[in-house]
C-alpha positions in Angstrom: -26.7 -15.0 31.6 -25.4 -19.0 31.9 -25.3 -22.1 30.5 -23.7 -23.3 27.4 -23.5 -20.8 24.1 -25.6 -23.3 21.2 -26.5 -22.8 17.7 -30.0 -21.6 18.3 -30.1 -17.8 17.2 -27.3 -18.1 14.2 -29.8 -21.2 12.8 -32.3 -18.6 12.8 -30.4 -16.3 10.6 -29.4 -19.1 8.5 -33.2 -19.8 7.6 -34.5 -16.1 7.5 -31.6 -14.3 6.6 -28.9 -16.0 4.4 -26.7 -19.5 3.4 -23.2 -18.5 4.9 -23.1 -16.8 8.4 -19.9 -15.5 9.4 -19.8 -15.1 13.1 -16.9 -12.8 14.7 -15.7 -11.2 17.7 -12.5 -9.1 19.1 -10.0 -8.7 21.9 -7.1 -6.3 22.5 -8.9 -3.7 21.8 -8.4 -2.2 25.4 -5.0 -3.3 25.8 -1.8 -0.8 25.9 0.2 -2.6 22.9 0.1 -5.0 20.5 -2.7 -5.0 18.0 -6.6 -5.3 17.6 -7.8 -8.6 16.5 -10.9 -10.5 14.9 -11.7 -14.2 14.9 -14.8 -14.8 12.2 -16.3 -18.7 12.2 -18.7 -19.7 9.4 -21.6 -21.1 9.6 -23.9 -23.4 7.3 -27.1 -24.6 7.9 -24.8 -28.3 8.1 -22.8 -27.2 10.8 -22.9 -29.7 13.6 -23.2 -28.2 17.6 -20.1 -26.2 19.0 -16.6 -28.5 20.1 -17.7 -29.0 23.8 -16.7 -26.6 26.2 -16.7 -23.4 23.7 -17.5 -21.0 25.8 -16.1 -16.6 25.8 -13.3 -16.6 25.6 -13.0 -14.6 28.7 -14.8 -17.6 31.0 -11.6 -20.2 30.3 -8.1 -20.6 31.4 -5.8 -19.9 29.0 -5.4 -23.7 28.9 -9.2 -24.8 28.2 -8.5 -22.1 25.1 -5.1 -23.8 23.6 -7.1 -27.4 24.0 -10.1 -26.5 22.0 -8.8 -24.0 19.5 -7.0 -26.7 17.0 -10.5 -28.3 18.1 -12.4 -25.0 16.7 -10.4 -24.8 13.7 -11.1 -28.5 13.0 -15.0 -28.2 14.0 -15.2 -24.9 11.1 -13.4 -26.3 8.0 -15.1 -30.2 8.0 -18.8 -28.9 8.8 -18.7 -25.2 8.8 -17.2 -22.4 6.6 -13.8 -22.0 7.3 -12.9 -19.3 9.4 -10.3 -16.7 9.7 -8.1 -14.3 12.4 -7.1 -10.6 11.3 -4.9 -8.0 13.1 -4.9 -4.9 13.1 -1.1 -3.1 14.3 -0.3 -1.0 17.1 0.6 1.9 14.4 -2.5 1.5 12.5 -4.1 1.8 15.1 -2.6 5.5 16.0 -3.4 6.2 12.3 -6.6 5.6 11.6 -8.3 5.1 15.3 -9.3 1.8 17.3 -12.8 1.5 15.0 -11.4 1.7 12.0 -8.8 -0.3 13.1 -11.3 -2.9 14.1 -12.8 -2.6 10.9 -8.9 -3.5 9.5 -8.6 -7.0 11.5 -12.1 -7.7 10.5 -11.5 -7.4 6.7 -8.8 -9.4 7.3 -10.5 -11.9 8.8 -13.2 -12.5 6.3 -11.3 -11.7 3.3 -10.2 -15.4 3.0 -13.7 -16.5 3.8 -14.7 -19.7 0.6 -17.7 -19.2 0.1 -18.4 -15.9 0.8 -20.5 -14.8 3.6 -23.6 -12.8 2.7 -24.1 -12.1 6.6 -21.8 -11.1 9.8 -23.2 -11.1 12.9 -21.1 -9.4 15.5 -20.6 -8.6 19.5 -21.9 -6.4 20.9 -24.4 -3.9 19.3 -21.8 -1.4 17.7 -21.2 -2.1 14.1 -17.5 -1.7 13.2 -17.2 -3.4 10.2 -19.8 -1.1 7.8 -17.8 1.5 6.5 -19.4 5.0 8.2 -22.2 6.7 5.7 -20.7 9.9 6.7 -17.2 8.5 6.5 -14.0 11.1 7.6 -10.2 11.6 6.7 -9.8 8.7 9.8 -12.0 6.0 7.8 -9.8 2.9 6.7 -10.3 2.1 3.5 -11.7 -1.1 2.4 -13.7 -3.7 0.1 -17.3 -3.9 0.7 -18.8 -6.3 2.4 -21.9 -8.1 3.6 -24.9 -6.4 5.3 -24.0 -7.0 9.9 -26.6 -8.4 12.4 -25.0 -7.5 15.6 -26.6 -9.2 18.9 -25.7 -8.4 22.5 -23.8 -10.4 24.7 -23.5 -13.0 21.8 -19.9 -14.8 23.1 -22.1 -15.4 26.0 -25.2 -16.8 23.9 -23.7 -18.4 20.4 -22.1 -21.0 20.3 -19.4 -19.7 16.9 -19.3 -16.1 17.8 -17.8 -17.6 21.1 -15.5 -19.9 19.2 -14.2 -17.0 17.1 -13.9 -15.1 20.3 -10.9 -18.3 21.4 -9.3 -18.1 17.7 -9.4 -15.1 18.2 -7.8 -15.2 22.2 -5.4 -17.4 21.0 -3.8 -16.1 17.9 -3.2 -12.3 19.3 -1.5 -13.7 22.8 0.6 -16.4 20.9 1.1 -13.4 19.1 1.7 -10.8 22.4 4.3 -13.6 23.3 6.7 -13.8 21.2 6.6 -10.0 21.6 7.8 -10.4 24.7 10.8 -12.2 24.3 11.8 -8.9 22.0 10.5 -6.8 25.1 10.5 -8.9 28.4 10.5 -5.3 30.2 6.8 -5.2 29.8 6.2 -9.4 30.9 3.5 -9.3 28.1 4.1 -12.8 28.3 1.3 -12.7 31.4 -0.3 -9.5 31.2 -1.0 -10.0 27.2 -0.6 -5.8 26.4 -3.2 -4.9 29.2 -2.6 -2.3 32.0 -1.7 -4.9 34.5 0.2 -3.3 37.3 4.1 -4.6 36.3 2.7 -3.6 32.8 2.4 0.4 33.5 4.7 0.6 36.0 7.2 -1.1 33.2 5.9 2.1 30.8 6.9 5.0 33.8 10.1 3.3 34.0 10.8 2.6 30.1 8.0 4.6 28.3 6.3 3.0 25.7 8.5 0.7 23.1 7.2 0.2 18.7 4.0 -2.3 19.2 2.7 0.5 22.1 0.0 2.5 20.7 1.1 5.6 21.5 -1.7 7.9 20.3 -3.4 6.8 23.8 -2.8 8.2 26.8 -0.4 5.8 28.1 0.2 6.3 31.8 3.7 8.4 32.5 3.2 9.0 28.6 2.3 12.6 26.9 0.1 11.7 24.0 2.1 13.1 20.8 0.9 15.8 19.1 -1.2 15.7 16.5 -2.2 11.6 17.1 -5.5 11.1 16.4 -7.3 10.2 19.6 -8.8 7.4 18.2 -8.8 4.6 21.1 -11.8 6.6 23.5 -9.0 7.2 25.7 -11.4 8.6 28.5 -12.0 4.5 29.4 -8.6 3.2 27.5 -7.2 2.5 31.4 -10.3 1.0 32.3 -11.1 -1.5 29.7 -7.2 -2.1 29.8 -7.8 -3.3 33.3 -10.1 -4.9 32.6 -9.0 -6.5 29.5 -12.0 -5.9 26.9 
């Protein structure tokens, strides 16, 4: 899909289903270390066109994302209904699994929005925000949140979702750069916790840190007995290499 994302789909939802729409995207799902993070930008009928240059964060350089992030925050505050970024730690991912951790991060991003949204738009085809119909012992508890609509490739065609992806990406990247000062051997200032060749080699040489997802099938590391296979470990390394 090419072209600039717009608010067309968001505005159709605002006309038909809600008055405040929270648009969300996650980053860090496939990383080997660091949190999983969810960004949210809330829009209403009065929300103006998104700042020029807004795209899915994966299509932008780090410099472009850094320039856009403050503009997005001003836009969401002045012309929208606010923004938020929430994180779930590696320890939480290990405890409850990646999907429930994404739910925790999304709840943390949404909880301070005022006015509260009455619908949430998620990128992709999976509703990780709503509580499962049949919860298990691994499901993270949390407050009740609005109904959810999902849209495949929303980060490419929906400007507010793309903006949310930029806020999530810049916030998580900043956290990883800070953590890299404590653990320079993993190269997090460059790979941001994903499975670069240098990161994988450092894991084999040094083992995992407290900021690694120890329940995952990390290179050179045994999965702890009794750990939660909540990271979908069959595809963990593939996702981490691709930066998802």
